[in-house]
C-alpha positions in Angstrom: 0.0 0.0 0.0 1.1 3.6 -0.7 1.8 6.5 1.7 0.7 10.1 1.0 0.3 13.5 2.6 -1.9 16.5 1.7 -1.3 20.0 3.1 -3.4 23.2 3.4 -2.3 26.3 5.3 0.2 29.1 5.2 2.9 28.8 2.5 5.6 26.3 3.6 8.5 24.7 1.8 7.5 21.2 0.7 10.6 19.7 2.4 9.1 20.5 5.8 6.8 17.5 5.4 8.4 15.4 2.7 11.9 15.4 4.3 12.3 17.1 7.6 9.9 15.5 10.0 11.0 12.5 12.1 8.6 10.2 10.3 8.5 12.3 7.1 7.0 10.9 3.8 10.5 10.0 2.7 11.0 8.1 5.9 7.7 6.3 5.3 8.8 5.4 1.8 11.4 3.1 3.4 10.0 2.4 6.9 6.2 2.6 6.8 4.9 1.4 10.2 1.2 1.2 9.5 1.1 -0.5 6.1 1.1 -4.0 4.7 4.5 -3.1 3.0 7.2 -1.2 4.8 8.8 -0.2 1.5 7.0 2.1 -0.9 9.5 2.2 -3.8 7.4 2.0 -7.0 7.7 5.7 -7.9 6.7 9.0 -6.3 5.1 12.3 -7.1 4.4 15.8 -5.8 1.8 18.2 -6.9 1.3 21.8 -5.8 -0.6 25.0 -6.6 1.3 28.2 -7.5 0.1 31.2 -9.4 -2.3 29.3 -11.7 -5.5 27.5 -11.1 -4.1 24.2 -12.3 -1.5 22.3 -10.2 2.1 21.6 -11.1 3.2 17.9 -11.2 6.6 16.2 -10.8 6.5 12.4 -10.9 9.2 9.8 -11.2 9.5 6.0 -11.3 12.5 5.6 -9.1 12.2 5.2 -5.3 11.9 8.7 -3.7 15.0 8.2 -1.6 17.2 7.8 -4.8 16.2 11.0 -6.6 18.2 14.1 -5.8 15.9 16.2 -7.9 13.1 15.6 -5.4 15.1 17.0 -2.5 16.2 20.0 -4.5 12.7 20.8 -5.6 11.2 20.4 -2.1 13.9 22.7 -0.7 12.9 25.6 -3.0 9.2 25.2 -3.6 6.7 26.8 -1.3 3.0 26.3 -1.5 -0.2 26.8 0.5 -1.7 23.5 -0.9 0.2 20.5 -2.0 0.1 16.7 -2.2 2.9 14.2 -2.1 2.8 10.4 -2.6 5.1 7.4 -2.5 3.8 4.3 -4.4 3.7 0.6 -3.7 2.1 -1.0 -6.7 -0.9 -3.4 -6.3 -0.2 -4.9 -9.7 0.0 -2.2 -12.4 3.2 -1.2 -14.1 5.7 1.2 -12.6 5.6 4.1 -15.0 5.4 7.9 -14.6 1.8 7.8 -15.8 0.8 5.4 -12.9 2.5 7.6 -10.2 0.3 9.9 -8.2 -0.9 12.6 -7.9 -3.3 12.6 -10.9 -4.7 15.9 -12.3 -7.6 17.0 -14.5 -8.2 20.7 -15.1 -7.9 22.3 -11.6 -8.4 19.0 -9.7 -5.8 16.9 -8.1 -6.0 13.4 -6.4 -4.0 10.9 -4.5 -5.1 7.4 -3.4 -4.1 4.5 -1.3 -6.2 1.4 -1.6 -7.5 -1.0 -4.2 -10.4 -2.3 -6.3 -10.2 -6.1 -5.9 -9.8 -7.9 -9.3 -9.6 -4.6 -11.0 -8.7 -5.9 -14.4 -12.0 -7.9 -14.6 -14.1 -4.7 -14.5 -11.6 -2.0 -15.7 -13.4 -1.4 -19.0 -16.7 -1.0 -17.2 -15.1 1.5 -14.8 -13.6 3.4 -17.7 -17.1 3.7 -19.1 -18.0 5.9 -16.1 -15.5 8.6 -17.4 -16.9 11.3 -19.7 -15.1 12.1 -22.9 -13.4 15.3 -21.6 -11.9 13.5 -18.7 -11.0 10.4 -20.6 -8.7 12.5 -22.8 -6.6 13.0 -19.6 -6.3 9.2 -19.0 -2.6 8.4 -19.2 -2.0 5.4 -17.0 -3.5 2.0 -16.2 -4.3 2.2 -12.5 -7.7 1.9 -10.8 -6.8 5.0 -8.9 -6.7 7.2 -12.0 -9.9 5.7 -13.4 -11.8 6.3 -10.1 -10.5 9.9 -10.0 -11.6 10.7 -13.6 -15.0 9.1 -13.0 -15.4 11.4 -10.0 -14.4 14.5 -11.9 -16.8 13.5 -14.7 -19.6 13.7 -12.2 -18.4 16.9 -10.7 -18.5 18.4 -14.2 -22.3 17.7 -14.2 -22.8 19.8 -11.0 -22.5 17.1 -8.4 -20.5 18.0 -5.2 -17.2 16.2 -4.8 -18.6 14.2 -1.9 -21.8 13.2 -3.8 -19.7 12.4 -6.9 -17.4 10.2 -4.9 -20.2 8.4 -3.2 -21.9 7.8 -6.5 -18.8 6.4 -8.3 -17.8 4.1 -5.4 -21.4 2.8 -5.2 -21.4 2.0 -8.9 -18.0 0.3 -8.6 -19.3 -1.8 -5.8 -22.3 -2.8 -7.9 -20.0 -3.8 -10.7 -18.0 -5.9 -8.3 -21.1 -7.7 -7.0 -22.4 -8.3 -10.6 -19.0 -9.9 -11.5 -18.9 -12.0 -8.3 -15.8 -10.2 -7.0 -15.5 -11.1 -3.3 -12.5 -8.9 -2.5 -12.8 -5.4 -1.0 -13.0 -1.8 -2.4 -10.7 0.3 -0.2 -10.4 4.0 -0.7 -8.2 6.3 1.4 -7.8 9.3 -0.8 -7.5 13.1 -1.0 -9.2 15.2 -3.7 -8.8 19.0 -4.1 -10.1 21.6 -6.5 -7.2 23.9 -5.5 -9.1 25.4 -2.6 -10.8 22.7 -0.5 -9.3 19.3 0.3 -11.6 16.3 0.7 -10.1 13.4 2.7 -11.9 10.1 2.2 -11.5 7.0 4.4 -13.6 4.1 3.2 -13.5 0.3 3.1 -16.3 -1.9 1.8 -15.1 -4.6 4.3 -14.8 -2.0 7.1 -11.0 -2.1 6.6 -9.0 0.7 4.9 -5.5 2.0 4.9 -4.9 4.4 7.8 -5.5 8.2 7.6 -4.7 10.9 10.1 -5.2 14.6 10.4 -3.3 17.3 12.2 -4.6 20.9 12.6 -2.3 23.4 14.2 -3.6 27.0 13.9 -5.2 26.3 10.6 -2.2 24.5 9.1 -3.8 21.2 8.3 -2.0 17.9 7.3 -3.7 14.7 6.1 -1.3 11.8 6.2 -1.2 8.0 5.9 0.8 8.0 9.1 1.7 10.7 11.6 4.9 12.6 10.5 6.4 12.9 14.0 6.4 11.3 17.4 3.9 13.8 18.9 0.9 11.6 18.5 -1.3 13.8 20.5 -1.2 16.3 17.6 -2.8 13.7 15.3 -6.3 12.2 15.1 -7.3 9.1 13.2 -10.1 9.8 10.7 -13.0 7.5 11.4 -13.7 4.8 8.9 -16.3 5.5 6.2 -16.1 9.3 6.7 -14.9 12.3 4.7 -13.2 15.4 6.0 -13.6 18.8 4.3 -10.7 21.2 4.8 -11.2 24.8 3.5 -9.0 27.7 4.4 -10.3 30.0 7.2 -13.2 27.6 7.9 -13.6 24.9 10.5 -12.9 21.3 9.4 -16.1 19.4 8.9 -16.7 15.6 8.9 -19.5 13.5 7.7 -20.3 9.9 7.2 -20.2 8.5 3.7 -23.2 6.9 2.1 -22.0 4.2 -0.3 -24.2 1.3 -1.3 
């Protein structure tokens, strides 16, 4: 399983979370403590917002700890909203196009989880993606397909939460129709460049871990706490979504997925 972080708050250098914390994302890429795999070396990516509405992406296939460009970029780049992800593949190829984050228009997305027996229903999931978003399909992962299906529904006017609930419900229906017994697990962050939506869902009531830290409006979502001060971190309840918007209280609600 992968590890990721999402940040919203005052502008900080990316290295503060990717490199400098005691249990930073880089540390988690080699020594994850709350994942099925301790090593997350199947590529990495960072995405951040600057002076434009669309995010900037940097993705590579090598392990994060081997790429000097990542350290240099994170040392210089500051942002008020960014995602970072280290990948442990669940079966798809290790290519740049399969590394997170994924983007479409102003939207950005990271995911940790799986669609069991994905290849059996991959074409049916692709059919949930509208033509505009399908033009952005570059890789072969279930994560990217789910993201583009969600954005397709956002483009019809659905809220990000309603769109996600709708897509996950349809995927679960496809799994049942195809007699797929394994789980759908979805620990993910989605942003439109302003708000971040942090999802924690498992069809079998099990999902990869997700935590939140909020210190004076500087909010971090992370697969694992980034330091030893565990009192600063709260586990996000299973089958819930958090909404993080600058200068507003964090809200939480239960997900309705059938």
